[in-house]
FIBAPA-499295 format. One record per residue (C-alpha): residue in three letters; x negated, y, z. Coordinates in pm, whole numbers, padded with zeros to 5 digits, always signed. Example, Ala and Ser with C-alpha at 12.3 -4.5 7.8 and 13.67 -1.06 7.14 Angstrom:
! FIBAPA-499295
Ala-01230-00450+00780Ser-01367-00106+00714
! end
This chain:
! FIBAPA-499295
Met-05953-09082-14871Ile-06158-09402-14909Gln-05879-09604-14746Glu-05622-09454-14985Glu-05840-09543-15283Leu-05881-09900-15158Met-05505-09935-15113Lys-05445-09794-15461Asn-05691-10041-15615Glu-05540-10332-15422Lys-05190-10240-15540Lys-05316-10215-15898Gln-05464-10566-15872Gln-05123-10692-15761Ser-04948-10571-16075Ile-04954-10581-16452Lys-04873-10291-16684Val-04584-10296-16928Leu-04708-10162-17261Gly-04386-10236-17448Ala-04058-10335-17284Phe-03794-10352-17557Gly-03649-10596-17806Thr-03703-10389-18118Lys-03888-10074-18220Ala-03722-09733-18209Lys-03850-09383-18141Gly-03979-09386-17783Phe-03927-09763-17741Gly-04214-10010-17777Thr-04180-10384-17832Thr-04308-10655-17605Ser-04659-10633-17463Phe-04808-10663-17116Met-05160-10577-16998Val-05287-10812-16728Asn-05636-10662-16722Pro-05826-10418-16949Ala-05945-10700-17177Thr-05636-10920-17176Val-05279-10871-17296Ile-04976-11093-17338Asp-04816-11021-17677Ala-04900-10732-17906Gly-04581-10544-17980Asn-04699-10203-17858Leu-05076-10182-17821Leu-05168-09889-18042Asp-04924-09631-17909Ala-04968-09744-17547Leu-05346-09777-17541Glu-05475-09572-17836Glu-05859-09589-17821Glu-05849-09814-17515Ser-05718-10088-17745Ile-06083-10130-17853Glu-06141-10298-17516Val-05876-10565-17574Glu-06055-10896-17630Asn-05781-11153-17565Ile-05421-11163-17687Trp-05202-11445-17554Leu-04904-11475-17788Thr-04567-11609-17677His-04449-11673-18033Ser-04485-11550-18390His-04199-11302-18430Leu-04304-10960-18557Asp-04207-10760-18247His-04460-10966-18050Ile-04753-10960-18295Val-04724-10640-18502Asp-04996-10428-18338Ile-05266-10689-18389Ala-05280-10544-18739Tyr-05305-10182-18633Ile-05558-10202-18351Leu-05792-10385-18590Asp-05733-10142-18875Asn-05755-09818-18677Tyr-06069-09901-18479Phe-06244-10150-18705Ser-06584-09977-18704Arg-06579-09931-18327Arg-06499-10284-18218Thr-06803-10466-18081Lys-06644-10794-17971Thr-06437-11059-18146Leu-06063-11044-18079Asn-05945-11382-17948Ile-05586-11467-18044Met-05438-11748-17836Gly-05108-11924-17890Leu-04927-12253-17940Pro-05046-12439-18253Glu-04728-12341-18441Thr-04777-11975-18348Ile-05139-11968-18461Lys-05042-12138-18789Ala-04768-11880-18852Val-04998-11582-18786Lys-05275-11722-19006Glu-05050-11823-19296Asn-04786-11549-19293Phe-04940-11238-19135Leu-05321-11205-19133Asn-05337-11389-19463Asp-05487-11143-19716Thr-05137-11083-19859Ile-04951-10907-19579Trp-05270-10793-19400Pro-05642-10880-19424Asp-05762-11214-19291Phe-05990-11075-19021Ser-06111-11422-18925Val-06341-11414-19231Ile-06447-11050-19193Arg-06751-10968-18978Leu-06754-10708-18706Phe-06906-10381-18826Gly-07285-10429-18828Lys-07265-10770-18656Glu-07264-11140-18742Glu-06953-11234-18542Met-06611-11237-18705Val-06346-10980-18610Val-06085-11243-18512Lys-06101-11591-18364Tyr-05800-11819-18315Thr-05753-12059-18024Glu-05469-12309-17998Ile-05335-12361-17645Gln-05133-12639-17485Glu-04826-12592-17266Gly-04881-12685-16903Glu-05257-12635-16914Thr-05414-12373-16685Tyr-05671-12139-16841Cys-05916-11924-16643Ile-05933-11565-16766Ser-06159-11435-16489Glu-06305-11547-16159Asn-05972-11500-15978Glu-05717-11495-16264Thr-05549-11781-16447Ile-05275-11812-16706Arg-05054-12112-16781Pro-04813-12144-17076Phe-04476-12317-17047Leu-04222-12387-17321Thr-03917-12164-17372Asp-03601-12201-17580His-03620-11984-17892Thr-03570-12016-18268Val-03942-12081-18327Ala-04204-12252-18112Ser-04229-12027-17809Cys-04382-12017-17464Gly-04377-11800-17157Tyr-04673-11752-16922Ile-04741-11782-16552Tyr-05013-11533-16463Thr-05184-11591-16129His-05412-11350-15947Asn-05569-11510-15640Asp-05273-11683-15469Ala-04977-11492-15616Ser-04809-11551-15951Leu-04590-11371-16201Met-04375-11538-16468Ile-04300-11388-16809Thr-04034-11590-16992Ala-04056-11408-17327Asp-03766-11469-17570Thr-03537-11750-17459Tyr-03175-11863-17446Ser-03181-12145-17192Leu-03348-12095-16854Glu-03351-12466-16767Asn-03730-12497-16782Val-03772-12160-16611Lys-03543-12269-16327Lys-03737-12590-16269Ile-04073-12413-16257Val-03957-12125-16034Asp-03775-12350-15788Glu-04081-12572-15751Asn-04341-12292-15723Pro-04290-12050-15432Gln-04612-11866-15521Ile-04420-11715-15817Lys-04327-11380-15664Ser-04186-11201-15971Val-04005-11314-16285Ile-03956-11116-16607Ile-03658-11237-16813Glu-03514-11099-17134Cys-03161-10965-17192Ser-03130-10867-17557Phe-02761-10828-17638Ser-02433-10705-17495Asn-02177-10965-17386Asn-01955-10921-17694Met-02250-11042-17905Lys-02266-11384-17738Ala-02237-11570-18071Leu-02536-11377-18210Ala-02729-11441-17887Leu-02674-11814-17928Glu-02766-11808-18295Ser-03084-11605-18238Lys-03164-11775-17904His-03148-11466-17681Leu-02959-11376-17363Thr-02670-11148-17271Ser-02624-11031-16912Glu-02339-11278-16865Leu-02552-11570-16984Leu-02850-11449-16783Phe-02677-11425-16445Glu-02473-11743-16497Gln-02804-11930-16520Leu-02982-11734-16247Asn-02703-11824-16004Gln-02800-12189-16048Phe-03155-12128-15917Lys-03232-12262-15570Arg-03464-11968-15506Asp-03360-11604-15501Asp-03658-11465-15308Phe-03849-11335-15609Arg-03847-10992-15773Leu-03637-10995-16090Tyr-03736-10777-16384Ile-03544-10750-16711Asn-03699-10665-17048His-03638-10701-17423Ile-03317-10494-17426Lys-03227-10375-17776Pro-03238-09992-17760Thr-02921-09951-17971Tyr-02715-10136-17710Arg-02911-10019-17406Glu-02641-09822-17224Lys-02380-10094-17272Ile-02622-10367-17161Leu-02723-10168-16851Gln-02357-10128-16757Glu-02295-10500-16806Ile-02601-10595-16601Glu-02459-10389-16315Glu-02122-10562-16353Asn-02265-10915-16372Arg-02567-10906-16139Gly-02387-11016-15821Lys-02647-11072-15544Trp-02941-10998-15774Glu-03118-10661-15770Pro-03302-10648-16102Thr-03545-10380-16214Ile-03493-10278-16577Leu-03832-10238-16739Lys-03942-09956-16965Asp-04272-09876-17137Glu-04557-09787-16896Asp-04390-09946-16593Phe-04581-10172-16355Val-04462-10515-16247Tyr-04562-10614-15893Phe-04599-10970-15777Arg-04736-10976-15425
! end
């Protein structure tokens, strides 16, 4: 029994939890968010529904970019559990992302500016913003680091390489070109798993280009140029309306790849 519990805990440490896996909200489909540990998430598309009261424990949100499906639940976890939060919520992102959230979202017009509101019964503010730099490695615990890298989207955007001990996981977030992703993955064999988006069906290629997203055809064309193919491939950010068609097209286009299609509450393993 003790051995089983140890193995379960070890496996848990070698994974992150998918809180929201999809490219837009619909009933039963949450938008992008990943929990790397109880206090730290990447993106905030589906925190409230996925975590409910446990969202009180979230202290650090690393944003990939400023689009609503990646930031929306910042508003609701603060609003729903305002009186029960005891620690400041740190919001990290590229300078352009932080500027967009401060000026266009938590701005006292769309939603309260929680950076000037104190925690209930405390001196500290509810929210603190931290600008990050691509390529810099940040420690998030004794044996966990996170490193942002630039991606190709319609606004300033980054993905993250999350490392636990000596194994790493890459989350690309929203992107059209995988050129930077390819370079990083090919040069870093410690990256054991990669999460890449696939938002649209192949007949929507023009829209994918315009909105800087991927179709299955575009995705696998680029993946086939990678030198490495020894990592686990996970696919997220599928638009629920086109889900069945996209799944069929992934199967038709995947070739040698064996992707796992993510859904809410899945775990992504990287050891």
